[in-house]
C-alpha angles and dihedrals in degrees: 000000000000124000094255091058093042093058098033094252098121089115092067099074142353135058094296093064094083093045092048093050092047091047091051092049091049092049091049091050090051090051091051091050090050091051091050090050090051091049090050090052092046099044106017098089093048091051092048091048092052090051090049091049092051091048090052090054092052101264109122096198143008128222117240090249090055091050090050090054095045098044102033089226118143111259095238092049091045091052092052093046092048090050089052092047088050092053088052090052095242096116136022123220122220100205120216129191097246100042106256091118124186118240123207130187113240126216087255089054090051090050090048091053091052089055098049 
């Protein structure tokens, strides 16, 4: 074992430094994705239910700010969760120039809510 490995400094020099940095970045990205998945599991149903309630009262979509108020979910977290729900086809985003996007429940989202 060389001194760099012994003291955890192997990233400073040598051929393994690029691999180590890339591996760390990949691991961090995987951790972020896992956290977003957990947030989607934790808050997704509540968000979908609010969208369904608004649809039942005649409002096709809700703005992100309205969802923040109704769900008490932090705006940054809510944005990530809504993006994930959109990728899954459960919601549809109506993009706006300044970021207060509209969010609409899709037929697949309605079916999902009936199942859970």
